[in-house]
C-alpha positions as CSV (number, residue, x, y, z in Angstrom):
1,X,0.0,0.0,0.0
2,X,2.9,2.3,0.8
3,X,4.4,1.7,-2.6
4,X,1.0,2.5,-4.3
5,X,0.7,5.7,-2.3
6,X,4.3,6.7,-3.1
7,X,3.8,6.1,-6.8
8,X,0.5,8.1,-6.7
9,X,2.3,11.0,-5.0
10,X,5.2,10.9,-7.5
11,X,2.6,11.0,-10.4
12,X,1.0,14.0,-8.8
13,X,4.4,15.7,-8.6
14,X,5.1,14.9,-12.3
15,X,1.6,16.3,-13.2
16,X,2.5,19.5,-11.4
17,X,-0.9,20.9,-10.3
18,X,0.1,24.3,-8.9
19,X,-3.1,25.7,-7.6
20,X,-4.9,25.3,-4.2
21,X,-4.0,23.1,-1.4
22,X,-2.4,20.4,-3.6
23,X,-0.2,23.0,-5.2
24,X,1.0,24.1,-1.8
25,X,1.6,20.5,-0.8
26,X,3.5,19.8,-4.0
27,X,5.8,22.9,-3.5
28,X,6.4,21.9,0.1
29,X,7.2,18.4,-0.9
30,X,9.6,19.7,-3.5
31,X,11.3,22.0,-1.0
32,X,11.7,19.0,1.4
33,X,13.3,16.8,-1.3
34,X,10.3,14.5,-1.6
35,X,10.1,13.6,2.1
36,X,6.6,15.1,2.8
37,X,4.7,12.6,0.7
38,X,6.9,9.8,1.9
39,X,6.1,10.8,5.5
40,X,2.4,11.0,4.7
41,X,2.5,7.5,3.1
42,X,4.3,5.9,6.0
43,X,2.2,7.7,8.6
44,X,-1.1,7.0,7.0
45,X,-0.6,3.3,7.7
46,X,1.6,3.1,10.8
47,X,-0.5,5.2,13.2
48,X,-3.0,2.3,13.5
49,X,-0.7,0.2,15.8
50,X,0.0,3.2,18.0
51,X,-3.7,4.0,18.3
52,X,-4.5,0.4,19.2
53,X,-1.8,0.5,21.9
54,X,-3.1,3.8,23.3
55,X,-6.7,2.6,23.4
56,X,-5.6,-0.6,25.2
57,X,-3.6,1.3,27.7
58,X,-6.5,3.7,28.4
59,X,-9.0,0.9,28.7
60,X,-6.6,-0.8,31.2
61,X,-6.0,2.3,33.3
62,X,-9.6,3.5,33.4
63,X,-10.4,0.5,35.6
64,X,-7.7,1.2,38.1
65,X,-8.4,2.4,41.6
66,X,-6.8,5.9,41.2
67,X,-9.2,6.7,38.3
68,X,-12.2,5.5,40.3
69,X,-11.0,7.6,43.3
70,X,-10.7,10.7,41.0
71,X,-14.2,10.0,39.8
72,X,-15.5,9.6,43.3
73,X,-14.2,13.0,44.4
74,X,-15.9,14.6,41.4
75,X,-13.1,15.1,38.8
76,X,-14.2,15.8,35.3
77,X,-13.3,13.5,32.4
78,X,-10.9,16.1,31.0
79,X,-9.1,16.3,34.4
80,X,-8.9,12.5,34.6
81,X,-7.5,12.2,31.1
82,X,-4.9,15.0,31.5
83,X,-3.8,14.3,35.1
84,X,-4.1,10.5,35.4
85,X,-4.4,8.7,32.0
86,X,-2.0,10.6,29.7
87,X,0.9,10.5,32.2
88,X,0.5,6.8,32.7
89,X,0.2,5.9,29.0
90,X,2.9,8.2,27.6
91,X,5.8,5.9,28.7
92,X,4.6,2.7,26.8
93,X,3.7,4.9,23.8
94,X,7.2,6.4,23.7
95,X,8.8,3.0,24.1
96,X,6.8,1.5,21.4
97,X,7.4,4.3,18.9
98,X,11.1,4.4,19.6
99,X,11.2,0.7,18.8
100,X,9.3,1.3,15.6
101,X,11.7,4.0,14.3
102,X,14.2,1.5,12.9
103,X,11.4,0.0,10.8
104,X,10.6,3.4,9.4
105,X,14.2,4.0,8.6
106,X,14.5,0.7,6.8
107,X,11.3,1.3,4.9
108,X,12.5,4.7,3.7
109,X,15.9,3.2,2.7
110,X,14.2,0.3,0.8
111,X,11.9,2.7,-1.0
112,X,14.8,4.9,-2.0
113,X,16.7,1.8,-3.1
114,X,14.0,0.9,-5.6
115,X,13.6,4.5,-6.7
116,X,10.4,5.4,-4.9
117,X,11.9,7.3,-2.0
118,X,13.3,10.8,-1.8
119,X,14.0,12.9,-4.9
120,X,17.6,12.4,-6.3
121,X,19.4,15.4,-5.0
122,X,18.3,14.6,-1.4
123,X,20.7,12.1,0.2
124,X,19.4,8.8,1.4
125,X,21.3,5.6,2.4
126,X,19.0,3.5,0.2
127,X,19.8,5.6,-2.8
128,X,23.5,5.5,-1.9
129,X,23.4,1.7,-1.7
130,X,21.6,1.6,-5.0
131,X,24.2,3.8,-6.6
132,X,27.0,1.6,-5.4
133,X,25.3,-1.7,-6.1
134,X,26.3,-1.8,-9.8
135,X,30.0,-1.6,-8.9
136,X,30.0,-3.7,-5.8
137,X,32.8,-6.0,-7.1
138,X,35.2,-3.2,-7.8
139,X,34.2,-0.7,-5.1
140,X,32.5,-2.5,-2.2
141,X,33.0,0.5,0.0
142,X,30.3,2.4,-1.9
143,X,27.7,-0.1,-0.5
144,X,29.5,-1.1,2.7
145,X,29.7,2.4,4.3
146,X,26.1,3.4,3.8
147,X,25.0,-0.1,4.8
148,X,27.0,0.0,8.0
149,X,25.7,3.5,8.8
150,X,22.2,2.3,8.3
151,X,22.7,-0.7,10.5
152,X,24.4,1.4,13.3
153,X,21.6,4.0,13.3
154,X,18.9,1.3,13.6
155,X,20.8,-0.4,16.3
156,X,21.1,2.9,18.2
157,X,17.4,3.4,18.0
158,X,16.8,-0.1,19.3
159,X,19.2,0.4,22.2
160,X,17.4,3.7,22.9
161,X,14.1,1.9,22.9
162,X,15.4,-0.7,25.3
163,X,16.8,2.0,27.6
164,X,13.5,3.8,27.6
165,X,11.7,0.5,28.4
166,X,14.1,-0.1,31.3
167,X,13.6,3.4,32.6
168,X,9.8,3.5,32.3
169,X,8.9,0.0,33.2
170,X,8.3,0.0,37.0
171,X,7.9,-3.8,37.1
172,X,11.6,-4.2,36.2
173,X,13.0,-2.0,39.0
174,X,14.9,-3.8,41.7
175,X,15.5,-6.9,39.5
176,X,18.9,-7.8,38.1
């Protein structure tokens, strides 16, 4: 679906409608090097998992005693949401999203590798790997360096997600 959306947005860019909201979006996408429509395509499908997690967390916490106590003293729904639910669900949501970032990076790199990612003057590790792929036997460093950088970045985000999980998960405190 992301490939279909990306191809559609690239076709809109080639058609060049320069009036109205779509014209503004096309010019913004051009100034961003093709990243705007790529972000829209990835975000249009990947918000669903986060919404499901947030809903599950809210449904879990709304049955807890502290929410019932807040209701008993007459707190409004807005107060309960802002003071009790959001502070408790923000940790798992941050952890989940930080663990999803490497997938987004690999998705952008793979789309750029097959020519559906960012526009050519904008640097992308997927495009760099694609450029070096044809000469991999004579110049393996053209593929090796962007590939290693891509792997190190995704490992860094995975380690950050694990660190956030360790910091926010109260059930793990005190265990070795």
